[in-house]
N, C-alpha and C positions, 0 to 999 in steps of 0.2 A: 556793621554799624547801623544804628537806627536812623530813621528819616529825620528826626529832630536834631540828632547830633550832626548829621550830614549838612542840614541847612545852617545850623549854628556855625560849624567850622568853615563852611563855604563862605558865609557872610563875613566872617573874620578875615578869611583869605582875600576876599574882594576889597575889604577896607584896607588891609595891609598893602595890597598892590596899588590901590588908589593913592595912598599916602606916599608910597615910595616913588611912584611915577610923578606925582605932583612936586615932590621934593627935588626930583632930577630935572623935570621939564614942566614949568608952570605956564608956559605959553599956549598958543593955539595952533591948529593945523587946518589948512584949507584943502578941500578936495573938489575937483570939477569933473562932472560927468555930462558930456554933451554941453548943453547951455545952462546946466544947473550947477550952482556952486554952493557948497556947504562948508562952513567954518565952525569948528568946535574946539574946546580946550583939548589939549593932547591927552590929558588923563581920561577924558570920555571916550576918545578913540580906542583906548586900551581896555577900559572897563566894560563898554557896551558888549563886545564879543564874549567877554568872560561872563557877564551877567546873563546873556542869552544862552550860553552853554550851561550855566547854573540853572536857569529856568527850565530848559528842556530836559535836563538830567533829572530835575525834581519831578517833572511830568512823567518821565520814564519810570522812575521809582514808584510813583503813586499808582500808575497803570498796572505794572506787574505785581506790585504789592497787593492791589485790589484783587487781581486774578488769583493770586496765591491764597488770599483771605477767603474768597468765595469757594475755592477748591477745597481748602481745609475745612471750611464750614460744611460743605457738602459731604465730606467724609464723616464728620462728626454726626451730622443729621442721619446719614445712611446707617451708621453704626447703631444709633438709637432706634431706627426703624427696624433693623434686623432683630434687635432684642424684642421689640413689640411684636414682630412677626412670630418669634418663638413663643411668646406668651399666648398669642392668639391660637397658635397651633396646639399648644398644650391644653387650652380650654376648648379646643375643637370648634373654633370660630373662624370665620373668613376675614382675613385682614387685607385691605386694599391700599396699603402704603405704597407711595411712589418713591423710586430711588433715582438719584441724580448721576451717580458714578457707574460706569459700565461694570466694574468689578463686583459691586454690591448688587447690581441688577442680575448678574449671572448667579451670584450666590443665592439671592432671593428666589430666583426661578427654580433652583435645585431644592431649596428648603420647602417650597410650597408643594413639592411632589413627595415629600417624606412625612412620615408620621412620628411624632415625638412621644417619648414615654419617660417615666421617671424610674429611677432605681431605688432600692430599699435603703441605700446608704444615705448618710446625711448630705444634704445639698446646701451649698453656700455660694453666694455671689455678691457683688457690690450693689446689685439692684434689689432693693427690699421688696418691691412688688413681685418680682420674679420669685423670690424666696417664698413669699406668701402663697403664690399660685401653686408651687411645687408642694408645699405643705398641705394645701387644700386638697390637691389631687391624691396625695397619700392617705389623707383622712377618708376620702370617699372610697378608695380602694380597700381600706380597712373596715368598711361597713358603717362608717359614721355619716350621719346626715349633716351637710354643711349648709348654713344659712347666710353666709357672707354676701351682702348685697353689693359689695364692690366688684364682685366677679359673677355677674349674671350668666348662668349657664343656659345653653340652648337645650330645652327638655327633649328635643328630638335627637340630640347627639348621644353617643354611647355613654359619655361621662355624665350628661344630664339625666339620662335614664337610670344609670347606676345610682345617682344621688337620690332620685325619686324612689327607687326600690329601697334604698336605705331608710328613707322616711317612712315608707310603707311598713317596713319591718320594725321600726321604732314606735310608730303611732298606729295602733289598731283602728282607732276611729277614722283616721285618714284612709286606711285601707278599705274600710266600709264605704266611705265617700267615693273612692275610686270606682268601686263596683257599681255604684249608683249612676256614675257618669262615665262609664267605661269607654264610650265612643270618643272621649276627649283625650285618651291616653294611649300610649303605645302598648301593644299586646304583651310585651315582656313585663311591663309595669302592672298591667291588669292581672297577669298570671301570678306575679309575686303577691299582689294584694289578695287574690283569691286563696292562695295557699295559707297566707297569714290569718285570714278570716276563718278558714277551716280549722286551723290549729287553735285559735284563741277565742272564738265565739261559739255560741250554742248553735245547735242544729236549727232552732227556730229562726235565728238571725240569718243563718246560711240560706234557708229556704226563701227568705224575703229578697235576697239579692242575687242568688246564683242565676236566676232566669234572665237577668240583664246581661249576662256574660256569654260570649261565644266560647263554649267549652272546647277544649282539645281532649284527646283520649287520656293523656296523663292527668289532666284536670278532672275528668270524669271519674277516673279510677280513685283519685284522692277523695272525691265526693262520695263515692260508694263506700270507701273505707270508713269515712266519717259516719255515713248512714248506718253501717253495720253496728256501730257502737251506740247508736241513738235510735233504737227501734220505736220508742214511744212517740217521738216526733219526727220520724223518718220520712223518706220519700214514699210517695204513693206508687202504686203499680203503673199508673198512667204516666207519671213523671219519669220512671225508669224506662218505660217503653219509648217515650219521646226522646230521651237522651241517646239511647242506643240506636234509634232509627236515624237521628240527625248525624250521628258519628259513623254510620255504616259499619257497625261492629262485625268482626269476622267470627268464624267458628271458634277459634281459639279464645277470642275475647269474651264470647258468650259463656264458654266453659269456665273461664277465670271468674266471671261474674257469678256463676252457679256455685263455685267453690267458696266465694266470699259469703254468700247468703245462706248456704246450706245449714249452718249451725246457728243462724240468727233468726230467720223467719220460721214460724211454725209450719209443719208439713203442708197444711192446706193452702196457706198463702204462698209457700215456695212452689208448690205444684201448680197453683193457679197462675202465678207470674210467668213461669217458664213454658207452660202450655200456651198461654197467650202470645208470648214471644215467638214460639215456634210456629204458631198459626199465622203470624204476621210476617215472619222472616224465616225462610228455609235455613238460613245460616245458624239459627238458634236450635235446630233440631237436635244436634249432638248434645247441647247443654240440657235440653229437656230429657233426653235419654239418660244423661248423667244423673239428673235428679231422680228419675224413676229407679235407677239402680241403687242410689243412696237410700231411697225410701223402701227398697225391697219390693217394688211393684213389678214383679217379673212378668206376670201375665200381660199387663198393659204394655210393657216394653216389647214382648213377643208379638203382640197384635200390631203394634206400630211398625216394627221391623219387617213384618210380612208385606207391608206396602212398598218396600224398597227392593232394589235388585240385590242379589246375593253378594255382589262385590262392593256394596256400600255398607259403611259402618261395621267393618269386619271386627274391630276391637270389641264392640258391644256384643256381637254374635259369639265371639270367642269366650267372653266372660259368661254369657248365658250357658254355653256348652260346659264350661268349667263348673259352674254352679250345679248343673244337672249331674255332673260327675262327682259331686261332693267336694269340689275344690272351691274355696272361697277367696276371691281376690276382688280388689277394688279397681276401678278404672284408673285411679292414681298410680297403680302399680304398673300400668302400661304406658310407655313413654310416647308412643305414636297413636293418635286417635284418628 
């Protein structure tokens, strides 16, 4: 029974009792306590206790009804906050919602320690904003750049970085701008921008921006591959020397570099490049020997090998012996150098 109905029926009952008592006894009744005497109509002596009982019962109902109201309201608010917590987690944001009920506090504590992800299947819920967030995340994962301002992504989060990389891949001019201001962006975003510029811009543009970038070895390899196809506007000897020095190239990496350039540079430039590299870095000696072999400069190679111990550069010594025996092999035919 609702509070309004309870009050209504209670008042009707009080009126009914009053009328009945009055019809039976219309007189008055006197009560004396110590020296105090009170005389009231009989009907009041009956109705006053009933009215007091009614009054306190209403207070009781209001009090516990209010408690139940706020408790229910707390559950509803906590349920809403849990959904907001899930949204924030999906967007990789920190959510500091406060929870009123212990059950939801425990649930929130667990959820904050988990990482949410979306499935490829269709997602539906009653919360339209949550549906939009899941759709947005799926688009980002599919390689689309999302510009919805309602869901501002933290560019330092993995989702934010992935969205920036999508923008880099879609907008080549933005990729160029990234390389000009690379200190403002995450290394993964800079790398994606660098690869996109290498693929879609001329070597002239690449040379203008690559010096702003802190190269990794895989980035340098891509740059050298680009350079091989653009010898007219390619990297200078000094630039190649600087890159390999900064990246601490190994013997194997110098040989890979020699293999890249052997069919691109003319013999004089190729020889000059790797002679300079070997003079500045002992790790490049094997690559220089490789170039000498490719150019059939056997005497020069013999003279250089004479300056090393017999157990060094055995592969090259073996190739020289084979050549002297009339057997022609390339260093590429030998797996271990």
